[in-house]
TIPAGU-119870 format. One line per 8 residues: number of its first residue (from 1); their letters; for each residue x, y, z of N, C-alpha, C. Coordinates in steps of 0.02 Angstrom, whole numbers, plus 50000, padded with zeros to 5 digits. Each point is the difference from the previous one (the first is absolute). Last residue first. Layout:
BEGIN
NUM) a) X,Y,Z,X,Y,Z,X,Y,Z; ...
This chain:
BEGIN
378) xxxxxxxx) 53849,56786,47281,49941,49958,50010,50014,49929,49974; 50145,50224,50105,49998,49948,49948,49942,49954,50014; 50100,50267,50068,49956,49943,50011,50007,49951,49943; 50111,50214,50013,50015,49970,50065,49956,49939,50015; 49984,50141,49803,50069,49976,50001,50016,49962,50064; 49792,50116,49961,50002,49931,49973,50070,49971,50001; 49947,50230,50059,49990,49952,50055,50008,49929,49976; 50012,50177,49842,50057,50004,50046,49994,49946,50054
370) xxxxxxxx) 49818,50020,49855,50058,49976,49964,50062,50000,50044; 49801,50097,50080,49996,49927,50000,50060,49969,49966; 49981,50234,49996,50012,49977,50069,49999,49924,50003; 49944,50097,49794,50071,50011,50015,50017,49976,50070; 49775,49996,49933,50038,49948,49965,50075,50007,50014; 49858,50166,50084,49991,49938,50037,50038,49943,49967; 50000,50208,49890,50036,50005,50064,49995,49935,50040; 49876,50019,49798,50072,49997,49987,50041,50001,50064
362) xxxxxxxx) 49769,50035,50012,50014,49930,49986,50075,49991,49988; 49927,50220,50027,49993,49962,50063,50018,49926,49989; 49991,50144,49812,50059,50014,50041,49998,49959,50064; 49814,49987,49858,50058,49971,49966,50063,50009,50042; 49805,50110,50067,49996,49929,50015,50060,49963,49971; 49973,50228,49950,50018,49991,50071,50002,49926,50018; 49926,50053,49785,50071,50016,50006,50024,49992,50072; 49769,49976,49954,50038,49943,49974,50075,50012,50006
354) xxxxxxxx) 49853,50177,50055,49995,49946,50050,50042,49940,49978; 49978,50177,49849,50040,50023,50057,50002,49945,50054; 49859,49966,49817,50070,49994,49979,50047,50020,50058; 49766,50027,50030,50017,49929,49996,50074,49991,49984; 49913,50217,49993,50005,49976,50070,50021,49927,50001; 49956,50092,49791,50061,50031,50027,50011,49978,50072; 49801,49937,49891,50057,49959,49979,50066,50029,50024; 49803,50122,50046,49996,49935,50033,50060,49956,49982
346) xxxxxxxx) 49972,50207,49890,50022,50010,50069,50001,49934,50038; 49914,50000,49782,50072,50015,49997,50028,50007,50071; 49766,49973,49972,50037,49938,49987,50075,50012,50002; 49799,50135,50124,50054,50011,49952,50042,49937,49992; 49811,50019,50157,49977,50023,49934,50053,50004,49947; 50032,49926,50234,49940,49966,49975,49984,50018,49928; 50182,50101,50118,50013,49928,49993,49941,49965,49968; 49980,50228,50055,50044,49991,49942,50012,49926,49987
338) xxxxxxxx) 49882,50067,50192,49956,50004,49940,50041,49991,49937; 50074,49889,50235,50007,50062,49962,49954,49998,49940; 49953,49865,50235,50031,49994,49933,50000,50067,49964; 50014,49969,50267,49949,50016,49950,50032,49996,49931; 50053,49908,50273,50020,50013,49930,49940,50014,49956; 50018,49934,50241,49981,50069,49983,50011,50016,49926; 50060,49787,50093,49929,50008,50012,49975,50069,49979; 50233,49952,49992,49963,49962,49949,49925,50010,50006
330) xxxxxxxx) 50135,50093,50165,50011,50037,49937,49963,49965,49942; 50004,49893,50207,49954,50057,50002,50006,50042,49936; 50152,49823,50034,49933,49974,49984,49949,50057,49998; 50220,50052,50067,49998,49982,49928,49931,49975,49980; 50035,50046,50228,50004,50062,49961,49995,49986,49925; 50013,49816,50148,49935,50034,50006,49998,50064,49958; 50203,49883,50022,49955,49964,49956,49931,50034,49999; 50161,50082,50149,50021,50016,49931,49955,49965,49948
322) xxxxxxxx) 49963,49957,50235,49984,50069,49981,50017,50015,49927; 49935,49749,50071,50054,50047,50018,49986,50069,49970; 49784,49853,50047,50058,49999,49955,50054,50046,50026; 49796,49862,50129,50030,50066,49990,50062,49993,49956; 49878,49807,50043,49945,50048,50002,50025,50070,49984; 50108,49762,49909,50006,50052,50051,49942,50049,49996; 50032,49810,49852,50040,49977,50057,50002,50051,50056; 49872,50042,49796,49990,49929,50016,50034,49979,50064
314) xxxxxxxx) 49979,50217,49868,49986,49995,50072,49994,49927,50023; 50033,50064,49770,50057,50029,50036,49992,49994,50076; 49825,49937,49851,50054,49950,49998,50059,50025,50041; 49806,50139,49956,49998,49958,50060,50055,49947,50003; 49985,50139,49802,50020,50038,50060,49997,49957,50063; 49923,49921,49782,50071,49993,50016,50021,50035,50064; 49777,50008,49901,50013,49933,50026,50072,49992,50023; 49928,50202,49898,49961,49992,50062,50011,49931,50032
306) xxxxxxxx) 50100,50046,49786,50030,50040,50054,49964,49989,50066; 49955,49910,49767,50020,49957,50057,50024,50039,50061; 49926,50097,49783,49951,49948,50016,50015,49964,50066; 50148,50166,49913,49935,50033,50012,49947,49949,50021; 50210,49921,49930,50003,50029,50067,49934,50033,50018; 50023,49918,49782,49995,49945,50048,50001,50027,50072; 50038,50148,49820,49929,49981,50003,49990,49946,50054; 50206,50185,50001,49980,49931,49983,49925,49989,50009
298) xxxxxxxx) 50177,50199,50004,49928,50001,49989,49972,49932,49978; 50229,50069,50070,49988,49992,49928,49925,49987,49985; 50076,50036,50225,50037,50050,49961,49983,49996,49926; 49918,49835,50149,49963,50062,50006,50032,50055,49958; 50107,49792,50017,49940,49994,49958,49957,50063,50003; 50191,49991,50141,50020,49998,49929,49939,49998,49954; 49967,49986,50235,50023,50067,49981,50017,50003,49925; 49945,49789,50092,49941,50044,49998,50019,50070,49976
290) xxxxxxxx) 50176,49850,50037,49961,49979,49941,49938,50045,49993; 50130,50025,50192,50036,50027,49942,49963,49984,49935; 49918,49904,50197,49985,50071,49999,50035,50034,49941; 50048,49775,50040,49931,50006,49976,49980,50074,49995; 50212,49945,50091,49998,49983,49928,49930,50011,49972; 50027,50029,50230,50037,50052,49964,49999,49988,49925; 49903,49836,50142,49961,50062,49999,50034,50055,49961; 50116,49799,50043,49950,49991,49948,49957,50064,49993
282) xxxxxxxx) 50156,49994,50176,50035,49999,49936,49950,49997,49942; 49918,49981,50219,50023,50069,49988,50035,50005,49932; 49933,49786,50074,49942,50041,49984,50020,50072,49984; 50162,49849,50079,49984,49986,49930,49941,50043,49978; 50059,50011,50225,50056,50027,49959,49985,49992,49926; 49849,49905,50157,49996,50073,49999,50053,50030,49955; 49909,49756,49939,50033,50030,50058,49997,50076,49993; 49860,49848,49866,50056,49957,50020,50035,50025,50062
274) xxxxxxxx) 49812,50092,49859,49983,49968,50063,50057,49959,50030; 50014,50113,49787,49990,50051,50052,49987,49968,50068; 50016,49865,49806,50066,50024,50020,49994,50051,50056; 49801,49919,49903,50035,49945,50034,50068,50023,50027; 49876,50148,49865,49971,49994,50067,50034,49945,50041; 50061,50025,49774,50025,50057,50039,49974,49996,50072; 49919,49842,49849,50071,49987,50013,50031,50056,50042; 49776,50023,49922,50005,49951,50055,50072,49984,50018
266) xxxxxxxx) 49966,50146,49812,49983,50030,50065,50001,49950,50058; 50030,49941,49760,50059,50025,50036,49983,50022,50071; 49831,49923,49844,50045,49945,50017,50057,50024,50045; 49844,50155,49914,49962,49954,50041,50041,49941,50023; 50090,50154,49847,50001,50026,50069,49957,49958,50047; 50002,49938,49772,50069,49998,50024,50003,50024,50073; 49799,50024,49882,50009,49930,50022,50070,49991,50030; 49955,50204,49902,49960,49995,50061,50005,49929,50029
258) xxxxxxxx) 50104,50040,49795,50037,50033,50054,49960,50000,50065; 49901,49906,49802,50060,49963,50019,50036,50032,50059; 49815,50110,49901,49977,49940,50036,50060,49962,50027; 50046,50177,49860,49977,50026,50065,49974,49942,50043; 50066,49950,49780,50058,50021,50039,49980,50024,50069; 49841,49941,49829,50026,49941,50036,50059,50020,50046; 49892,50154,49845,49970,49995,50067,50026,49941,50040; 50098,50154,49799,49998,49929,50015,49973,49991,50071
250) xxxxxxxx) 50057,50212,49871,49934,49970,49989,50000,49924,50005; 50183,50157,50050,49997,49981,49930,49937,49961,49983; 50048,50062,50220,49988,50063,49963,49998,49987,49925; 50056,49822,50142,49929,50015,50005,49982,50064,49963; 50225,49939,50021,49968,49954,49953,49925,50014,49999; 50122,50118,50158,50017,50024,49933,49967,49956,49947; 49981,49932,50223,49959,50060,49989,50013,50030,49930; 50131,49819,50072,49932,49978,49984,49953,50059,49988
242) xxxxxxxx) 50219,50050,50069,50002,49968,49933,49929,49979,49980; 50036,50083,50217,49999,50054,49950,50000,49972,49929; 50015,49844,50177,49937,50037,50006,49995,50053,49945; 50201,49883,50024,49950,49959,49967,49932,50034,50003; 50178,50105,50113,50009,50003,49927,49948,49959,49963; 50002,50000,50240,49986,50067,49974,50002,50000,49924; 50063,49801,50106,49928,50012,50010,49980,50069,49972; 50228,49944,50005,49965,49968,49945,49925,50008,50006
234) xxxxxxxx) 50129,50082,50177,50013,50039,49939,49964,49970,49940; 49997,49883,50203,49954,50057,50002,50010,50046,49940; 50146,49815,50021,49931,49977,49993,49951,50058,49998; 50231,50040,50044,49988,49984,49929,49928,49977,49988; 50068,50042,50225,50003,50062,49960,49981,49985,49927; 50025,49817,50141,49938,50036,50016,49996,50065,49960; 50198,49867,49988,49944,49970,49963,49934,50036,50012; 50226,50034,50102,49976,50047,49949,49938,49976,49964
226) xxxxxxxx) 50117,49865,50162,49967,50056,50033,49970,50048,49949; 50134,49822,49924,49934,49976,50022,49961,50056,50033; 50219,50049,49941,49961,49989,49939,49930,49976,50018; 50159,50024,50170,49974,50065,49980,49957,49992,49937; 50014,49782,50148,50049,50046,49972,49966,50066,49983; 49897,49824,50138,50053,49963,49966,50054,50046,49974; 49784,50053,50111,50061,50003,50041,50060,49967,49965; 49775,50003,49907,50029,50067,49999,50066,50005,50040
218) xxxxxxxx) 49844,49803,49975,50057,50007,49954,50037,50066,50006; 49799,49940,50130,50053,49950,50012,50063,50015,49960; 49808,50141,49976,50015,49998,50072,50057,49952,50015; 49911,50017,49775,50044,50055,50021,50020,49995,50074; 49850,49856,49851,50065,49977,50026,50043,50053,50031; 49779,50043,49905,49992,49940,50042,50066,49981,50033; 49994,50178,49843,49964,50019,50061,49995,49941,50048; 50092,49960,49786,50045,50042,50041,49967,50017,50066
210) xxxxxxxx) 49869,49887,49846,50055,49955,50020,50049,50037,50045; 49827,50120,49895,49976,49963,50059,50054,49952,50026; 50042,50114,49799,50004,50046,50056,49977,49966,50065; 49983,49878,49801,50071,50013,50014,50007,50045,50061; 49783,49961,49920,50027,49941,50035,50074,50008,50015; 49889,50165,49871,49977,50003,50070,50029,49941,50040; 50038,50000,49772,50041,50053,50031,49980,50007,50074; 49872,49854,49870,50067,49972,50011,50045,50051,50035
202) xxxxxxxx) 49785,50070,49935,49995,49952,50054,50069,49970,50017; 49981,50148,49814,49992,50034,50063,49998,49952,50060; 50014,49967,49751,50055,49979,50043,49993,50029,50071; 49854,50053,49816,49982,49935,50029,50057,49970,50041; 50017,50205,49874,49969,50009,50066,49979,49933,50031; 50214,50027,49831,49926,49993,49998,49970,50007,50070; 50231,50119,49919,49976,49943,50040,49924,49995,49994; 50120,50175,49881,50039,49938,49991,49974,49939,50036
194) xxxxxxxx) 49922,50242,49896,49971,49956,50051,50034,49932,49996; 50002,50261,49879,50047,49951,50029,49969,49961,50059; 49928,50124,49756,49981,50005,50071,50034,49942,50036; 50070,50133,49761,49985,49937,50035,49982,50015,50072; 50049,50175,49854,49984,49951,49947,49982,49932,50029; 49958,50211,50162,50053,49978,49954,49975,49951,49947; 49896,50117,50199,49981,50023,49933,50050,49976,49948; 49995,49990,50255,49961,49947,49967,49974,50023,49931
186) xxxxxxxx) 50157,50125,50128,49931,50014,50021,49952,49952,49964; 50248,50010,50000,49961,50004,49938,49928,50019,50013; 50149,49977,50185,50034,50044,49952,49959,50010,49936; 49919,49852,50170,50003,50068,50025,50031,50048,49949; 49988,49765,49955,49933,50029,50002,50002,50073,50020; 50201,49879,50007,49979,50009,49931,49931,50033,49997; 50078,49939,50209,50039,50057,49975,49981,50015,49928; 49910,49808,50099,49966,50061,50023,50037,50063,49979
178) xxxxxxxx) 50096,49787,49946,49935,50007,49968,49966,50066,50019; 50206,49943,50106,50009,50011,49928,49935,50013,49965; 49991,49939,50225,50028,50067,49994,50010,50018,49926; 49935,49781,50048,49944,50047,50010,50023,50072,49995; 50164,49834,49995,49960,49996,49939,49940,50047,50003; 50134,49976,50193,50036,50038,49947,49960,50000,49935; 49913,49870,50174,49997,50071,50018,50035,50043,49947; 50012,49765,49984,49934,50025,49980,49993,50074,50016
170) xxxxxxxx) 50196,49893,50074,49999,50006,49927,49933,50028,49975; 50024,49954,50231,50041,50057,49979,49996,50010,49925; 49897,49810,50087,49962,50060,50018,50038,50063,49980; 50108,49796,49974,49947,50006,49951,49956,50061,50014; 50174,49946,50152,50029,50019,49935,49945,50011,49947; 49939,49916,50213,50019,50071,50004,50026,50024,49932; 49957,49771,50021,49937,50038,50000,50014,50075,50002; 50180,49852,50022,49974,49998,49931,49937,50042,49994
162) xxxxxxxx) 50089,49970,50216,50042,50045,49960,49975,50003,49928; 49897,49844,50141,49982,50068,50021,50039,50052,49960; 50049,49772,49971,49935,50016,49970,49979,50071,50017; 50196,49918,50101,50009,50010,49928,49935,50019,49966; 49998,49945,50232,50035,50064,49988,50007,50014,49926; 49791,49849,50076,50072,49997,50007,50032,50067,49983; 49757,49905,50018,50026,50063,50026,50075,49995,50014; 49776,49872,49889,50073,49998,49988,50031,50067,50021
154) xxxxxxxx) 49765,49967,50014,50030,49950,50045,50076,49996,49991; 49850,50139,49866,50019,50030,50064,50033,49950,50048; 50018,49987,49727,49951,49984,50052,50024,50024,50068; 50075,50128,49772,50017,49943,50042,49945,49985,50051; 49947,50105,49753,50027,50022,50065,50015,49939,50044; 49951,50038,49738,50016,49943,50045,50030,50024,50066; 49946,50129,49795,49937,49969,50021,50011,49940,50047; 50190,50125,49920,49948,50050,50015,49936,49970,50027
146) xxxxxxxx) 50222,49901,49922,49976,49994,50069,49938,50043,50014; 50126,49997,49791,49964,49936,50008,49971,49991,50070; 50087,50199,49843,49985,49996,50072,49961,49936,50013; 50074,50041,49781,50052,50037,50036,49990,49998,50076; 49848,49889,49854,50065,49982,49973,50057,50033,50039; 49769,50050,50041,50025,49941,50035,50068,49978,49975; 49869,50177,49899,50036,50022,50060,50032,49941,50036; 49849,49975,49813,50070,50012,49981,50043,50018,50061
138) xxxxxxxx) 49754,49945,49966,50044,49965,50048,50074,50010,49986; 49822,50093,49862,49984,50020,50069,50045,49967,50052; 50052,50072,49744,49988,49937,50035,49991,50017,50074; 50020,50176,49843,50002,49944,49952,49980,49934,50032; 50014,50196,50130,49949,50014,49949,49997,49945,49948; 50165,49997,50171,49934,49981,50025,49944,50013,49951; 50223,50070,49953,49996,49927,49999,49932,49976,50021; 50045,50229,50018,49994,49980,49929,49994,49924,49993
130) xxxxxxxx) 50039,50084,50216,49934,50021,49976,49988,49978,49928; 50212,49967,50096,49952,49952,50027,49929,50016,49977; 50168,50153,49943,50009,49938,49962,49951,49946,50024; 50004,50205,50118,49975,50010,49932,50005,49936,49959; 50093,50000,50216,49927,50006,50005,49969,50008,49931; 50235,50003,50017,49973,49932,50010,49923,50002,50001; 50109,50208,49992,50009,49963,49937,49971,49930,50005; 50003,50127,50194,49950,50027,49953,50005,49964,49933
122) xxxxxxxx) 50161,49950,50160,49935,49970,50019,49945,50026,49955; 50214,50093,49978,49997,49933,49970,49936,49964,50018; 50034,50211,50098,49998,50007,49927,49994,49933,49965; 50028,50003,50235,49934,50025,49982,49993,50007,49924; 50211,49938,50090,49951,49947,50010,49930,50022,49977; 50171,50161,49997,50013,49948,49950,49948,49944,50005; 49995,50167,50163,49977,50027,49936,50010,49949,49944; 50083,49949,50215,49927,49998,49999,49972,50025,49935
114) xxxxxxxx) 50234,50016,50032,49978,49929,49997,49925,49993,49996; 50098,50220,50034,50007,49973,49932,49974,49929,49994; 50018,50143,50204,49936,49996,49965,50004,49965,49932; 50186,50045,50154,49949,49970,50042,49934,49989,49963; 50191,50110,49899,50014,49928,50010,49948,49965,50043; 50026,50241,49921,49946,49956,49976,50011,49927,50016; 50147,50198,50036,49942,50006,50044,49945,49951,49981; 50281,50020,49976,49939,49981,49964,49941,49999,50048
106) xxxxxxxx) 50278,50091,49954,49946,49988,50048,49937,49986,49960; 50272,49955,49936,49938,50037,49988,49952,49987,50057; 50231,49908,49929,49997,50053,50049,49940,50046,49987; 50065,49790,49890,50002,50062,49962,49997,50062,50045; 49992,49782,50094,50057,49998,49954,50009,50066,49964; 49811,49972,50136,50060,50006,50041,50063,50000,49957; 49791,49960,49898,50007,50070,50019,50062,50012,50043; 49943,49778,49936,50017,50039,49941,50013,50073,50019
98) xxxxxxxx) 49921,49856,50167,50069,49982,49982,50024,50041,49940; 49775,50021,50066,50044,50029,50051,50074,49988,49982; 49831,49902,49867,50002,50072,49990,50050,50033,50048; 49959,49770,50026,50035,50012,49936,50008,50075,49988; 49872,49932,50186,50071,49984,50011,50041,50015,49937; 49764,50020,49989,50029,50053,50042,50075,49990,50010; 49882,49832,49886,50002,50062,49959,50032,50056,50039; 49963,49798,50115,50053,49993,49950,50007,50063,49957
90) xxxxxxxx) 49823,49990,50156,50065,50003,50035,50057,49997,49951; 49785,49967,49917,50010,50070,50017,50066,50010,50037; 49935,49775,49942,50011,50043,49942,50018,50071,50019; 49939,49797,50139,50066,50032,50004,50013,50050,49943; 49803,49859,50023,50000,50046,50057,50066,50038,50006; 49874,49893,49776,50059,49993,50043,50001,50052,50056; 49835,49990,49816,49987,49956,50057,50057,49996,50050; 50015,50125,49793,49950,50031,50044,49989,49958,50063
82) xxxxxxxx) 50147,49916,49836,50026,50064,50024,49952,50032,50050; 49932,49804,49884,50050,49985,50052,50028,50064,50031; 49852,50020,49815,49964,49973,50059,50049,49989,50058; 50095,50057,49796,49966,50058,50029,49961,49979,50062; 50104,49834,49872,50051,50039,50036,49969,50061,50034; 49862,49869,49862,50017,49962,50060,50053,50038,50042; 49937,50090,49789,49946,50006,50050,50017,49963,50064; 50122,50047,49779,50029,50001,50067,49946,50009,50054
74) xxxxxxxx) 49964,50001,49759,50044,49942,50008,50027,49994,50072; 49867,50187,49926,49959,49940,50011,50043,49937,50011; 50081,50223,49938,50002,49982,50071,49960,49937,50015; 50005,50101,49781,50065,49970,50016,50003,49975,50072; 49806,50114,49930,50006,49938,49962,50066,49964,50016; 49961,50214,50088,49959,49950,50035,50006,49932,49965; 50107,50188,49899,50032,49979,50062,49963,49945,50037; 49950,50132,49791,50017,49928,49995,50035,49974,50064
66) xxxxxxxx) 49894,50222,49946,50073,49995,50007,50026,49929,49990; 49776,50185,49966,50022,49931,49988,50077,49998,50002; 49790,50168,50101,50069,49995,49976,50018,49926,49992; 49761,50161,50003,50033,49938,50021,50069,49996,49968; 49805,50181,50049,50065,50002,49966,50042,49941,50024; 49783,50052,50086,49989,50006,49928,50065,50001,49960; 49984,49992,50244,49972,49938,49973,49990,50002,49924; 50178,50124,50168,49949,50019,49951,49973,49937,49967
58) xxxxxxxx) 50160,50094,50228,49971,49945,49961,49944,50025,49955; 50216,50148,50074,49933,49984,50024,49969,49947,49955; 50265,49998,50012,49947,50046,49978,49933,49978,50030; 50262,49970,50079,49937,49963,49991,49945,50049,49982; 50226,50066,50053,50005,49955,49943,49935,49963,49985; 50055,50153,50188,50003,50039,49937,49998,49956,49938; 49998,49903,50223,49945,50047,49995,49998,50036,49933; 50135,49810,50112,49986,50008,49928,49944,50051,49987
50) xxxxxxxx) 50088,49956,50223,50056,49976,49958,49988,50016,49926; 49835,50044,50172,50054,50049,50000,50057,49980,49953; 49767,49893,49934,50033,50011,50065,50056,50052,49993; 49783,49912,49858,50053,50051,49993,50031,50017,50067; 49889,49758,49918,49984,50062,50037,50058,50048,49995; 49956,49818,49803,50022,50004,50069,49977,50066,50031; 49866,49862,49804,50052,50051,50009,50020,50001,50073; 49855,49839,49791,50004,50032,50066,50052,50054,50001
42) xxxxxxxx) 49948,49836,49821,49939,50038,50013,49999,50033,50067; 50179,49870,49881,49949,49956,50029,49933,50035,50012; 50194,50116,49921,49981,49952,49949,49944,49954,50024; 50094,50154,50150,49966,50037,49947,49975,49953,49946; 50135,49910,50173,49932,50014,50020,49961,50038,49946; 50232,49955,49970,49961,49937,49998,49927,50014,50015; 50151,50178,50018,49998,49979,49930,49957,49937,49991; 50046,50075,50219,49951,50043,49966,49993,49981,49927
34) xxxxxxxx) 50167,49897,50128,49934,49973,50018,49946,50040,49966; 50215,50081,49974,49994,49936,49964,49933,49967,50015; 50054,50194,50118,49983,50016,49930,49995,49937,49958; 50070,49981,50225,49929,50018,49997,49979,50017,49928; 50229,49953,50039,49959,49941,50016,49926,50015,49993; 50155,50178,49977,49999,49955,49942,49957,49939,50012; 50036,50150,50180,49957,50030,49948,49995,49955,49939; 50149,49940,50176,49929,49991,50018,49953,50027,49947
26) xxxxxxxx) 50242,49906,49929,49975,50058,50037,49925,49992,50013; 50137,49774,49974,49976,50055,49958,49982,50060,50044; 50140,49741,49997,49980,50060,50038,49982,50056,49952; 50004,49711,50001,50020,50061,49965,49974,50060,50039; 49955,49775,50062,50063,49988,49966,50029,50063,49968; 49783,49943,50123,50055,50029,50040,50068,49984,49970; 49771,49958,49915,50035,49942,50028,50063,50021,50038; 49870,50164,49893,49954,49965,50044,50033,49940,50034
18) xxxxxxxx) 50119,50116,49833,49997,50040,50061,49953,49968,50051; 50012,49901,49790,50065,49991,50033,50002,50040,50066; 49813,50031,49863,49999,49933,50031,50065,49986,50036; 49987,50199,49875,49955,50003,50058,49999,49934,50037; 50118,50013,49796,50035,50037,50053,49958,50002,50064; 49899,49905,49811,50056,49958,50022,50039,50033,50057; 49831,50122,49891,49971,49949,50044,50055,49955,50027; 50066,50158,49841,49979,50034,50062,49972,49949,50050
10) xxxxxxxx) 50057,49923,49785,50061,50019,50037,49981,50031,50067; 49825,49950,49853,50030,49938,50025,50062,50016,50042; 49891,50179,49887,49964,49977,50060,50029,49935,50029; 50102,50080,49798,50010,50045,50057,49962,49978,50062; 49969,49873,49798,50069,49998,50023,50012,50043,50062; 49794,49972,49862,50006,49962,50063,50070,50003,50030; 49947,50102,49790,49955,50030,50049,50008,49967,50068; 50113,49910,49812,50033,50061,50025,49957,50034,50053
2) xx) 49911,49813,49888,50056,49978,50043,50035,50061,50031; 49830,50036,49841,49973,49977,50064,50055,49980,50049
């Protein structure tokens, strides 16, 4: 038994050193180390360009035991910190760039590697949180003690606002990990990955409402504060799809929770829309992007709320800008594909493609915020 653990322990040790930016590894090796851990946990990474030939198609009937997940359990806190750190992707990119310059190599993956590492480790965390939740429904609180304790809206200081953004970002990565697992395994794996209980929906709504309430005043503080609206709407998309996935697992409470979530969020969006014309245009673009995203992945919630959401875009203006009008008209004319409705494999392929794009977008915004943070001190 000791010999069986020797190799995975060494691999996990190297990965953790790389996560702490103490050791430089080739991009392919980093992803394969995460794959070794994920296979043991019941998941698998996405076959990206870096490891396309090394990642086999997921087979729920052929479970691979590597002992990697067991060894990685000792570093759950480090994994949480790696995903939560807004500077992680910048540091990974900088390390890769420095290494390639020394070796006079060109690397086309330095812009995407950090996001892939976060997404892979987020899937591992999501699986571990799921297993912990099966043993103890409140196990998640040990690692996310803030989950059920959103800040009161009266405390609108700069630090509280930044903390709220950080938690929203972390939850987004965790949702990407969970949904990626669902998409790749088509929810047929040895474990169905539901790391966050749906009863946290109200608290998550309160975190987003905190941003919506304070955005008008706080957004001018820094680029990081400005990005809060982007991260809030992204989490809205991901939490919606997460609850729909839980609902597909025959949990009707999940659909009730997400409808209640939107019942709480929509007044916050309307409040922000009524603040000023400039702010209304910004919110409209984020809200329209959310509608387009949910439509692309055939969201049940969008089907129920679309007729109520379209008038929201007209809250501050009778006539929408031409480019917004064109995008909205495309949404109004959209007809769901028969393949999307009937073919589970096709539906999950669309979900996976959407998640990969979202992962890249979040990575880009985190990189911009990381660069900007050097010029601000709170």
